[in-house]
BAFI-3210 file (N, C-alpha, C; in Angstrom, 3 decimals, decimal comma, padded with zeros to 6 digits):
// residues 267
n [1|2|3|4|5|6|7|8|9|10|11|12|13|14|15|16|17|18|19|20|21|22|23|24|25|26|27|28|29|30|31|32|33|34|35|36|37|38|39|40|41|42|43|44|45|46|47|48|49|50|51|52|53|54|55|56|57|58|59|60|61|62|63|64|65|66|67|68|69|70|71|72|73|74|75|76|77|78|79|80|81|82|83|84|85|86|87|88|89|90|91|92|93|94|95|96|97|98|99|100|101|102|103|104|105|106|107|108|109|110|111|112|113|114|115|116|117|118|119|120|121|122|123|124|125|126|127|128|129|130|131|132|133|134|135|136|137|138|139|140|141|142|143|144|145|146|147|148|149|150|151|152|153|154|155|156|157|158|159|160|161|162|163|164|165|166|167|168|169|170|171|172|173|174|175|176|177|178|179|180|181|182|183|184|185|186|187|188|189|190|191|192|193|194|195|196|197|198|199|200|201|202|203|204|205|206|207|208|209|210|211|212|213|214|215|216|217|218|219|220|221|222|223|224|225|226|227|228|229|230|231|232|233|234|235|236|237|238|239|240|241|242|243|244|245|246|247|248|249|250|251|252|253|254|255|256|257|258|259|260|261|262|263|264|265|266|267]
n.u [025,506|022,255|020,099|017,168|015,969|013,060|011,690|009,711|007,300|004,596|004,638|002,498|001,668|003,512|003,098|002,890|005,550|006,659|005,861|007,805|010,124|011,188|010,433|012,569|014,790|014,851|016,738|018,771|020,225|021,552|022,281|021,127|018,606|018,467|021,123|022,384|021,241|022,118|024,894|025,009|024,236|026,256|028,476|028,330|028,603|026,798|026,479|024,951|022,539|019,316|017,317|014,103|011,953|009,453|007,562|008,606|010,828|013,145|014,630|015,328|016,836|018,940|020,079|021,380|023,740|026,370|026,658|027,435|027,194|024,710|021,495|018,975|015,608|013,139|009,691|007,017|004,334|002,754|003,372|002,967|004,248|004,513|004,329|006,572|008,659|008,338|009,026|011,690|012,885|014,041|016,577|017,886|019,974|019,803|019,145|018,449|016,654|017,144|014,883|014,179|012,480|012,434|012,144|012,949|014,914|017,489|019,254|019,462|021,038|021,668|023,078|023,185|020,468|020,062|021,760|020,609|018,146|018,959|019,762|017,464|015,434|013,107|010,622|010,152|011,554|011,001|012,056|011,220|009,768|008,922|006,810|004,601|002,902|002,752|002,135|000,899|001,237|000,522|002,067|003,727|006,016|008,608|007,332|005,182|001,767|-000,442|-001,285|-003,126|-004,565|-005,098|-007,219|-005,878|-003,342|000,128|001,309|003,428|005,563|006,219|009,300|009,777|011,789|012,895|013,646|013,416|012,700|013,551|011,803|009,359|008,710|008,375|005,819|004,167|001,926|002,951|003,792|001,717|-000,295|000,265|-000,270|002,130|001,737|-000,579|000,225|002,139|000,516|-000,815|001,390|002,124|000,020|000,770|002,934|005,368|006,511|008,850|010,221|012,563|013,520|014,296|014,568|016,397|017,470|017,942|015,244|013,306|010,523|009,922|007,425|005,633|005,503|005,820|007,059|009,472|010,655|010,830|012,614|015,022|015,403|015,992|018,318|020,077|020,448|022,731|024,870|026,685|028,758|029,304|031,148|030,418|030,640|030,715|029,128|027,159|025,388|025,312|023,159|022,539|021,811|023,115|023,637|025,847|026,210|028,296|029,824|028,179|026,676|026,191|024,460|025,345|024,185|022,329|020,874|020,971|018,871|017,854|017,580|018,729|019,318|021,601|021,936|024,163|025,475|023,681|022,373|021,950|020,119|019,834|017,330]
n.v [-015,704|-014,409|-011,661|-009,535|-006,309|-004,554|-002,209|-001,097|000,137|002,631|004,487|005,852|007,006|008,920|010,916|014,349|013,999|011,633|011,660|012,692|011,539|008,285|006,334|004,634|006,112|008,345|010,692|009,740|011,212|012,658|010,728|008,428|006,168|003,631|003,192|002,964|000,588|-001,250|-001,115|-002,122|-004,817|-005,727|-005,466|-007,561|-009,801|-010,448|-011,306|-011,575|-009,465|-008,193|-005,563|-004,448|-002,504|-000,097|002,179|005,368|004,244|004,741|006,496|004,878|002,942|004,552|005,278|003,010|003,055|003,331|000,762|-001,675|-004,464|-005,108|-006,438|-005,064|-005,252|-004,627|-003,938|-003,908|-003,749|-003,247|-005,705|-006,566|-007,887|-010,698|-011,315|-009,953|-011,334|-013,827|-013,282|-012,723|-015,176|-015,840|-014,862|-016,072|-018,237|-021,685|-021,394|-020,023|-016,873|-013,627|-011,111|-007,696|-004,826|-001,698|000,657|001,037|001,887|000,503|-001,606|-004,305|-007,436|-008,753|-010,995|-012,659|-013,287|-014,726|-016,942|-018,064|-018,833|-020,809|-022,832|-023,535|-025,046|-023,950|-022,900|-020,283|-017,504|-014,926|-011,734|-010,293|-008,015|-006,348|-003,887|-001,783|-000,157|-001,537|-004,162|-006,940|-009,583|-012,803|-014,883|-017,798|-019,135|-019,966|-019,569|-018,385|-017,943|-016,734|-014,089|-012,337|-010,590|-012,483|-013,425|-013,484|-014,305|-013,798|-010,888|-009,608|-007,384|-007,405|-006,854|-006,283|-007,673|-010,747|-014,264|-016,604|-019,776|-020,879|-022,729|-022,128|-019,717|-020,582|-021,501|-019,403|-017,741|-016,907|-013,699|-012,081|-010,120|-010,570|-011,236|-011,908|-012,634|-014,130|-016,665|-017,192|-017,304|-019,715|-021,469|-020,898|-022,040|-024,653|-024,730|-023,848|-021,367|-019,513|-017,428|-014,831|-013,042|-009,628|-007,587|-005,828|-004,268|-001,288|000,234|001,745|002,908|004,659|005,554|007,739|011,393|012,416|010,286|010,224|012,698|012,449|010,314|011,503|013,395|011,706|010,402|012,513|013,437|014,449|014,727|016,770|019,753|021,432|022,637|025,408|027,423|030,977|033,503|032,749|031,225|028,108|026,236|023,409|020,212|019,524|018,516|018,671|018,347|019,424|022,217|024,332|027,424|030,040|033,034|036,212|036,695|034,657|032,020|028,704|026,397|023,712|020,873|019,431|018,730|019,742|019,921|019,414|022,419|024,174|027,326|029,480|032,169|035,622|036,545]
n.w [-014,550|-015,243|-016,039|-016,038|-016,591|-016,078|-018,112|-019,678|-019,146|-018,879|-016,824|-015,518|-013,080|-012,645|-014,455|-015,499|-016,158|-017,134|-019,723|-021,252|-020,426|-019,801|-016,918|-015,806|-016,531|-015,001|-013,172|-010,448|-007,884|-009,870|-011,752|-014,222|-013,176|-014,384|-015,214|-012,753|-011,787|-013,717|-013,297|-010,718|-011,116|-012,858|-011,213|-009,406|-010,895|-012,975|-016,282|-018,572|-019,542|-019,931|-021,124|-021,370|-023,548|-024,419|-024,101|-025,036|-026,311|-027,840|-026,289|-024,129|-025,465|-026,434|-024,018|-023,303|-024,603|-023,350|-022,477|-024,118|-024,111|-023,163|-023,775|-025,688|-025,612|-027,672|-027,592|-029,596|-028,885|-025,732|-023,344|-020,786|-017,651|-017,792|-020,592|-021,520|-020,260|-021,413|-024,062|-023,659|-023,421|-025,806|-025,644|-023,582|-021,559|-020,455|-017,590|-014,282|-014,152|-013,058|-012,215|-012,305|-011,301|-013,033|-011,640|-009,027|-006,183|-004,435|-002,011|-002,105|-002,389|-005,431|-006,245|-004,004|-003,700|-006,049|-005,674|-003,388|-004,445|-006,294|-004,620|-003,361|-004,582|-005,474|-007,884|-008,334|-006,701|-004,504|-003,476|-000,471|001,947|005,054|004,558|005,164|003,501|001,089|001,720|000,624|-000,032|000,868|003,179|004,525|006,674|004,602|002,193|-000,454|-000,089|-001,260|-003,550|-002,806|-000,072|002,896|005,569|008,853|008,110|007,683|006,050|003,547|001,623|-001,842|-003,366|-006,002|-007,131|-008,262|-008,791|-011,393|-012,853|-016,169|-017,388|-016,327|-017,549|-020,130|-020,201|-020,656|-022,852|-026,174|-027,566|-026,524|-024,248|-020,811|-017,405|-015,122|-012,493|-012,445|-013,286|-011,334|-009,092|-009,452|-009,228|-006,599|-005,216|-005,328|-003,757|-004,809|-004,958|-003,443|-000,779|000,042|002,737|003,025|004,884|006,086|004,113|002,127|000,425|-002,004|-003,865|-006,890|-007,720|-007,697|-007,936|-005,344|-004,009|-005,401|-004,778|-001,976|-001,751|-002,657|-000,660|001,479|000,533|000,297|002,829|005,185|003,402|003,452|002,942|-000,238|-003,075|-005,079|-007,927|-007,709|-005,632|-003,936|-001,123|000,691|002,591|004,022|002,519|-000,456|-003,867|-006,574|-010,079|-011,390|-013,170|-012,359|-011,451|-009,136|-008,523|-006,996|-003,702|-003,710|-001,863|-000,974|000,570|002,782|000,842|-002,296|-005,839|-008,329|-011,734|-014,611|-015,926|-014,733|-013,860|-011,262|-010,772|-009,606|-007,207]
ca.u [024,187|021,545|019,099|016,359|015,408|011,797|011,749|008,824|006,022|004,248|004,867|001,329|001,560|004,489|002,767|003,259|007,001|006,987|005,518|009,027|011,254|010,745|010,739|013,895|015,847|014,824|018,028|018,881|021,458|022,138|022,615|019,916|018,377|018,810|022,577|022,727|020,847|023,031|026,184|024,847|024,236|027,579|029,459|028,261|028,865|025,822|027,124|023,909|021,508|018,316|016,454|013,023|011,493|008,275|007,288|009,807|011,847|014,394|015,389|015,915|017,885|020,083|020,704|022,196|024,961|027,591|026,611|027,274|026,881|023,334|020,526|017,788|014,461|012,063|008,374|006,124|003,116|002,986|003,113|002,857|005,454|004,586|004,637|007,957|009,549|008,248|009,816|013,104|013,408|014,852|017,932|018,347|020,525|018,943|019,457|017,501|016,692|016,773|014,040|014,200|011,747|013,321|011,739|013,226|016,260|017,598|020,568|019,314|022,133|021,077|023,819|022,757|019,135|020,232|022,348|019,583|017,175|019,545|019,874|016,168|014,505|011,906|010,454|010,240|011,923|010,724|012,594|010,097|010,083|007,777|006,684|003,141|002,190|002,596|002,048|-000,258|001,566|000,292|003,189|003,866|007,374|009,411|006,527|004,044|000,482|-001,350|-000,979|-004,252|-004,596|-005,919|-007,399|-005,100|-002,089|001,117|001,444|004,661|005,576|007,139|010,226|009,961|012,979|012,701|014,363|012,458|013,256|013,118|010,676|008,137|008,429|007,959|004,377|003,438|001,611|003,843|003,340|000,432|-000,238|000,063|000,123|002,918|001,218|-001,582|000,951|002,775|-000,520|-000,988|002,559|002,069|-000,921|001,469|004,088|006,592|007,000|009,487|010,554|013,754|013,263|015,410|014,074|017,442|017,980|017,295|014,364|012,315|009,863|009,764|006,196|004,911|006,388|006,107|008,061|010,739|011,222|011,174|013,829|016,190|015,606|016,665|019,666|020,927|020,624|024,084|025,900|027,696|028,895|029,927|031,652|029,769|031,191|029,853|029,184|025,990|025,614|024,613|022,821|021,775|022,412|022,949|024,559|026,052|026,811|029,418|029,534|027,032|027,055|025,180|024,630|025,513|022,980|021,500|021,123|020,295|018,552|017,280|018,328|018,384|020,351|021,804|022,514|025,202|025,161|022,638|022,691|020,972|020,192|019,351|015,895]
ca.v [-015,270|-013,586|-010,810|-008,670|-005,113|-004,200|-000,765|-000,815|000,695|004,017|005,384|006,738|007,741|010,012|011,902|014,452|013,912|010,452|011,874|013,081|010,748|007,024|006,296|004,099|007,078|009,465|010,772|009,543|011,936|013,098|009,613|007,673|004,983|002,437|003,014|002,484|-000,817|-002,022|-001,185|-003,030|-006,192|-006,056|-005,509|-008,835|-010,932|-010,720|-011,099|-011,471|-008,583|-007,753|-004,440|-004,318|-001,130|000,162|003,610|006,167|003,200|005,287|007,059|003,758|002,356|005,465|005,256|001,798|003,244|003,007|-000,645|-002,389|-005,877|-005,285|-006,728|-004,204|-005,984|-003,704|-004,565|-003,009|-003,611|-003,511|-007,133|-006,947|-008,555|-012,065|-011,326|-009,507|-012,417|-014,888|-012,833|-012,755|-016,533|-015,888|-014,387|-016,644|-019,570|-022,565|-021,217|-019,074|-015,467|-012,621|-010,069|-006,524|-003,659|-000,594|001,894|000,921|002,177|-000,473|-002,170|-005,763|-008,109|-009,623|-012,258|-013,485|-013,797|-015,723|-018,149|-018,651|-019,506|-022,011|-023,860|-023,709|-025,937|-023,215|-022,489|-018,822|-016,983|-013,494|-010,946|-009,623|-007,340|-005,762|-002,509|-001,750|000,471|-002,494|-005,527|-007,631|-010,974|-013,693|-015,817|-018,652|-019,679|-019,483|-019,781|-017,526|-018,635|-016,070|-012,696|-011,581|-010,647|-013,524|-013,171|-014,275|-014,758|-012,726|-010,261|-008,875|-006,656|-007,839|-005,759|-006,098|-008,433|-012,178|-015,180|-017,557|-020,803|-020,662|-023,583|-021,423|-018,722|-021,281|-021,764|-018,174|-017,621|-016,024|-012,499|-011,608|-009,503|-011,595|-010,891|-013,016|-013,040|-015,184|-017,933|-017,390|-017,705|-021,157|-022,139|-020,734|-023,033|-025,941|-024,594|-023,718|-019,982|-019,237|-016,041|-014,484|-011,765|-008,678|-006,456|-004,881|-003,562|-000,044|000,010|002,782|002,911|006,054|005,502|009,011|012,544|012,526|009,258|010,619|013,779|011,934|009,517|012,378|013,957|010,690|010,143|013,692|013,745|014,236|014,725|017,774|020,928|021,263|023,884|025,867|028,701|032,113|034,041|032,338|030,428|026,827|025,802|022,169|019,085|019,707|017,789|019,322|017,516|020,155|023,315|025,042|028,766|030,744|034,487|036,849|036,851|033,449|031,105|027,415|025,816|022,361|019,900|019,390|018,350|020,671|019,205|020,072|023,663|024,947|028,677|029,965|033,618|036,423|036,616]
ca.w [-014,094|-016,219|-015,402|-016,898|-015,972|-016,729|-018,364|-020,808|-018,729|-019,197|-015,693|-015,487|-011,817|-012,666|-015,475|-016,919|-016,355|-017,935|-021,130|-021,964|-019,931|-019,197|-015,486|-015,468|-016,833|-014,063|-012,476|-009,011|-007,576|-011,146|-012,649|-014,546|-012,352|-015,152|-015,158|-011,415|-011,692|-014,561|-012,613|-009,586|-011,613|-013,394|-010,130|-008,675|-011,769|-014,032|-017,579|-019,600|-019,002|-020,904|-020,747|-022,350|-023,723|-025,270|-023,966|-025,304|-026,474|-028,370|-025,174|-023,383|-026,310|-026,440|-022,690|-023,197|-025,376|-022,603|-022,054|-025,395|-023,941|-022,700|-024,836|-025,659|-026,152|-028,034|-027,655|-030,344|-028,094|-024,322|-023,152|-019,389|-017,157|-018,303|-022,015|-021,695|-019,852|-022,429|-025,202|-023,282|-023,568|-027,027|-025,355|-022,322|-021,398|-019,667|-016,175|-013,695|-014,561|-012,072|-012,801|-011,440|-011,782|-013,371|-010,964|-007,600|-005,696|-003,349|-001,704|-002,056|-003,089|-006,452|-006,323|-002,877|-004,026|-007,112|-005,086|-002,518|-005,308|-006,892|-003,580|-002,692|-005,262|-005,871|-009,272|-008,259|-005,383|-004,478|-002,365|000,189|003,203|005,742|004,093|005,317|002,377|-000,011|002,245|000,037|-000,345|002,008|003,283|005,702|006,697|003,468|000,991|-000,782|-000,107|-002,188|-003,851|-002,297|001,390|003,492|007,004|009,789|007,511|007,585|004,736|003,298|000,352|-002,889|-003,664|-007,440|-007,527|-008,054|-009,672|-011,948|-013,729|-017,555|-017,776|-015,937|-018,581|-021,349|-020,116|-020,967|-024,287|-026,913|-028,272|-026,015|-022,928|-019,784|-016,039|-014,594|-011,189|-012,655|-013,307|-010,032|-008,142|-009,641|-008,654|-005,148|-004,718|-005,285|-002,883|-005,603|-004,937|-002,167|-000,465|000,807|003,398|002,889|005,666|006,450|002,936|001,714|-000,725|-002,267|-005,167|-007,347|-008,493|-007,736|-007,703|-003,915|-003,697|-006,021|-003,973|-000,655|-001,908|-002,716|000,666|002,291|000,030|000,461|004,249|005,673|002,362|003,776|002,089|-001,546|-003,643|-006,304|-008,367|-007,444|-004,278|-003,171|000,083|000,769|003,942|003,880|001,807|-001,892|-004,735|-007,865|-011,115|-011,964|-014,087|-011,792|-011,002|-008,355|-008,512|-005,693|-002,906|-003,711|-000,749|-001,108|001,869|002,803|000,042|-003,712|-006,806|-009,431|-012,856|-015,405|-016,602|-014,051|-013,413|-010,287|-010,859|-008,488|-007,029]
c.u [023,571|020,393|018,342|015,829|014,180|011,703|010,777|007,578|005,849|004,514|003,728|001,226|002,541|004,234|002,544|004,745|007,389|006,500|006,759|010,251|010,734|011,243|012,120|015,053|015,784|016,159|017,884|020,238|022,255|022,658|021,341|019,794|018,785|020,312|023,004|022,384|021,766|024,396|026,124|024,928|025,616|028,604|029,463|028,289|027,832|026,437|026,126|022,758|020,619|017,560|015,358|012,565|010,281|007,986|008,590|011,024|013,179|015,259|016,061|017,068|019,133|020,829|021,590|023,498|026,239|027,677|026,418|026,912|025,456|022,405|019,309|016,647|013,321|010,760|007,407|004,800|003,447|002,526|002,837|004,114|005,604|004,970|006,070|008,940|009,508|009,085|011,315|013,709|014,294|016,316|018,592|019,049|019,561|019,367|018,506|017,728|016,302|016,016|013,960|013,382|012,712|012,984|011,963|014,693|016,453|019,037|020,513|020,402|021,563|021,815|023,399|021,372|019,228|020,758|021,349|018,571|017,735|019,623|018,525|015,277|013,212|011,841|010,579|010,657|011,804|011,383|011,450|010,585|008,802|007,741|005,181|002,366|001,891|002,456|000,782|000,006|001,412|001,375|003,067|005,220|008,161|008,671|005,477|002,792|-000,442|-000,867|-002,166|-004,250|-005,537|-006,023|-006,509|-003,772|-001,136|001,201|002,746|004,583|006,607|008,003|010,333|011,198|012,709|013,545|013,390|013,187|012,732|011,943|009,337|007,743|007,945|006,469|003,536|003,139|002,537|003,094|001,961|000,627|-000,547|000,564|000,864|002,379|000,144|-000,926|001,595|001,754|-000,783|000,169|002,572|001,121|-000,319|002,743|005,403|007,130|007,541|009,768|011,929|013,490|014,509|015,104|015,146|017,970|017,241|016,450|013,388|011,802|009,710|008,485|005,450|005,898|006,771|007,174|009,438|011,428|011,662|012,459|015,065|016,454|016,348|018,107|020,616|021,170|022,057|025,155|026,965|027,779|029,521|030,343|030,947|030,350|030,197|029,893|027,974|026,368|024,779|024,390|021,945|022,542|022,102|024,000|024,636|026,709|028,018|028,949|028,284|027,512|025,883|025,488|024,825|024,165|022,070|021,875|020,297|020,098|017,975|018,124|017,889|019,567|020,409|022,526|023,556|024,674|024,109|023,185|021,579|021,113|019,673|017,832|015,229]
c.v [-014,344|-012,852|-010,018|-007,515|-004,700|-002,683|-000,319|-000,016|002,179|004,993|006,352|007,550|008,911|011,012|013,261|014,233|012,735|010,561|012,245|012,271|009,443|006,918|005,721|005,049|008,316|009,510|010,547|010,110|012,194|011,968|008,850|006,418|003,719|002,167|002,475|001,002|-001,701|-002,174|-002,140|-004,486|-006,607|-006,243|-006,838|-010,033|-011,274|-010,349|-011,005|-010,667|-008,103|-006,566|-004,340|-002,867|-001,096|001,662|004,401|005,261|003,743|005,865|005,953|003,151|003,244|005,436|004,036|001,910|002,913|001,542|-001,532|-003,859|-006,156|-005,480|-005,828|-004,929|-004,998|-004,472|-003,612|-002,763|-003,921|-004,932|-007,518|-007,688|-009,945|-012,133|-010,906|-010,616|-013,566|-014,523|-012,937|-014,144|-016,666|-015,529|-015,131|-017,978|-020,388|-022,527|-020,171|-017,643|-014,597|-011,506|-008,910|-005,400|-002,501|000,710|001,833|001,250|001,322|-000,905|-003,687|-006,408|-009,068|-010,947|-013,199|-014,075|-014,907|-017,035|-018,846|-019,426|-020,818|-023,154|-024,254|-024,778|-025,261|-023,060|-020,974|-018,458|-015,468|-012,852|-010,129|-008,950|-006,802|-004,274|-002,229|-001,157|-000,530|-003,942|-006,233|-009,104|-011,817|-014,763|-016,659|-019,324|-019,126|-019,618|-018,689|-018,386|-018,058|-014,647|-011,793|-011,679|-011,737|-013,274|-014,083|-014,774|-013,565|-012,201|-009,472|-008,215|-007,256|-006,651|-005,432|-006,794|-009,905|-012,970|-016,265|-018,542|-020,622|-021,534|-022,999|-020,439|-019,365|-021,586|-020,546|-018,129|-016,618|-014,823|-012,028|-011,003|-010,561|-011,071|-012,076|-013,508|-014,114|-016,558|-018,214|-017,790|-019,204|-021,932|-022,035|-021,743|-024,418|-025,865|-024,392|-022,292|-019,683|-017,763|-015,974|-013,115|-010,892|-007,407|-005,421|-004,044|-002,245|-000,330|001,172|002,642|004,372|006,195|006,813|010,163|012,691|011,515|009,671|011,715|013,275|011,111|010,413|013,058|012,990|010,484|011,304|014,053|013,435|014,234|015,787|018,891|020,575|022,639|024,192|027,231|029,827|032,494|033,652|031,483|029,145|026,491|024,550|021,141|019,182|018,917|018,508|018,366|018,192|021,249|024,067|026,400|029,403|032,232|034,998|036,949|035,647|032,576|029,843|026,814|024,414|021,411|019,971|018,949|019,397|019,933|020,023|021,364|024,519|026,311|029,133|031,476|034,323|036,377|035,287]
c.w [-015,136|-015,535|-016,450|-016,068|-016,768|-016,867|-019,447|-020,442|-019,023|-018,046|-015,474|-014,199|-011,748|-013,795|-014,830|-017,206|-017,247|-019,377|-021,945|-021,522|-019,322|-017,759|-015,156|-015,772|-015,949|-013,317|-010,976|-008,606|-008,854|-012,027|-012,961|-013,683|-013,094|-015,112|-013,801|-011,268|-012,528|-013,897|-011,428|-010,033|-012,112|-012,279|-009,388|-009,614|-012,809|-015,379|-018,735|-018,998|-020,143|-020,316|-021,793|-022,440|-024,646|-025,253|-024,105|-025,480|-026,970|-027,264|-024,358|-024,174|-026,319|-025,102|-022,491|-023,982|-024,622|-022,169|-023,284|-025,253|-023,514|-023,891|-024,661|-026,357|-026,418|-028,190|-028,354|-029,641|-026,642|-024,011|-021,706|-018,956|-017,743|-019,766|-022,300|-021,346|-020,849|-023,649|-024,909|-023,388|-024,803|-026,768|-024,194|-022,490|-020,546|-018,203|-015,611|-014,194|-013,383|-012,781|-011,807|-012,070|-012,014|-012,687|-009,459|-007,325|-004,455|-003,132|-001,593|-002,912|-004,133|-006,611|-005,201|-003,130|-005,061|-006,535|-004,165|-003,347|-005,838|-005,885|-002,993|-003,297|-005,677|-007,384|-009,395|-006,841|-005,419|-003,260|-001,773|001,469|003,808|005,419|004,045|004,150|001,263|000,466|001,744|-000,255|000,913|002,035|004,545|005,613|005,503|002,149|000,816|-000,800|-001,167|-002,428|-003,531|-000,779|001,887|004,991|007,844|009,273|007,406|006,160|004,668|001,929|-000,594|-003,289|-005,148|-007,961|-007,260|-009,036|-010,106|-012,855|-015,155|-017,978|-017,343|-017,030|-019,872|-021,352|-020,483|-022,462|-024,967|-027,489|-027,829|-024,632|-021,874|-018,442|-015,432|-013,259|-011,338|-012,648|-011,958|-008,971|-008,236|-009,011|-007,132|-004,520|-004,614|-004,453|-003,596|-005,690|-003,544|-001,974|000,193|001,412|003,357|003,685|005,986|005,305|002,706|000,480|-000,823|-003,700|-005,595|-008,174|-008,630|-007,560|-006,236|-003,491|-004,204|-005,204|-002,606|-000,704|-001,903|-001,379|001,572|001,843|000,290|001,918|004,671|004,613|002,602|002,753|000,747|-002,052|-004,955|-006,657|-008,108|-005,976|-003,442|-001,970|000,040|002,233|003,809|003,082|000,318|-002,649|-006,074|-008,836|-011,745|-012,900|-013,652|-011,273|-010,273|-008,344|-007,090|-004,987|-002,878|-002,517|-000,953|000,272|001,688|001,952|-001,409|-004,550|-007,908|-010,547|-013,593|-016,031|-015,938|-013,635|-012,484|-010,225|-009,624|-008,427|-006,917]
res [m|q|a|m|i|l|a|a|g|f|g|t|r|l|r|p|y|t|l|i|q|p|k|p|l|f|p|i|l|n|r|p|l|l|h|r|l|l|d|m|l|a|a|v|g|y|r|r|i|i|v|n|c|h|h|l|a|t|r|v|r|d|a|l|g|p|y|p|g|v|i|c|q|y|e|p|e|i|l|g|t|g|g|s|l|r|m|a|l|n|h|l|d|d|e|p|l|l|v|m|n|g|d|i|v|h|s|i|d|p|a|a|l|y|e|y|h|r|c|s|g|n|m|v|t|m|a|v|h|d|y|p|r|f|n|t|v|a|v|a|h|d|r|v|l|s|f|q|p|e|p|g|v|q|r|l|a|f|t|g|i|h|v|v|e|p|q|v|l|a|r|i|p|e|k|s|f|f|h|i|i|d|l|y|q|e|l|a|g|r|g|r|v|g|i|l|r|v|d|g|s|f|w|r|d|i|g|t|p|e|d|y|l|q|l|h|g|e|l|l|a|g|t|g|e|m|s|i|a|g|a|g|k|i|r|g|n|w|l|s|a|g|d|v|h|m|a|d|g|v|e|l|c|d|w|g|c|l|g|h|g|v|r|v|g|e|g]
***
C-alpha cells in the first residue's frame, strides 16, 4: 500500500504560529502530528509513503530524519492538492494511493479505507462523516453527487482522507497549480466518486488556534495525575514530556502540556 501526506500548505488560519512552524509539525501531546500520522500508516502496512513540502520545507525535511524510508517531495512553488498529487506520480507504483491531510488528528483506519476502495470499483473513495461545521459534500447512497450544497440532498463532511486511482492523477496538468476537487467534481458527475462513512471515528482539524486548544482539552480529559519534580501541586489533567520542574507554591489547574526542559517559576 502507498500513501501521501499533504504537508506543503501555509497554515494561514494558524498565523502567526505557522510563520515559524509548519502546521503538520505542531505537537499533539508533545509529539509532532506528522510523526503520529506516519506511525499510523506504517502500523497498518503502508510501505511507500510520500510527504510533500513547500512552506518551511527544511523543517519538514528535518522532521523526516527518523523515517529514512519516507519520500520527501519538495515543491519549489505551491501546487495545490492536484498539482502535488500529479508530481507524486513520479514516485508511485501502479496501484491506488491513499491521500491524507497533514493537519488532522483522527482514528480512521487507513487500511480499511484502502481495502474498501479496492473492492468498490470507484475511481476515488472519500472518507466522510456527519460533522455539521463542514457538511458541504452532497451525497446519495454510497456516491458523491457534488462538492457544492444542493437543496434537498444529504450533506456530509469530507475528512481529508481519500483513495484515488493513479490514472486519475495522470489527467492533471504537470507542474502547475490545480484544485483536485475540479477533477473530482467531473468524476462525481459520472458516478465514479464513492464514499465510506466513518461516523464512529475520532476526528479533529487543527485549522485554527481555537481548534488546536480544544483538541488538547479533549485528549487530556481523564489523563489522571502525573509526577513533576518540585513542590508544586497539580489539579487537573496535565501531560509532561519529562525534565520539567515546578517551583514551590505553583499550582497547575485545568489541563495542559509541558514540554522538555520547562521550568514553572513562582508567581
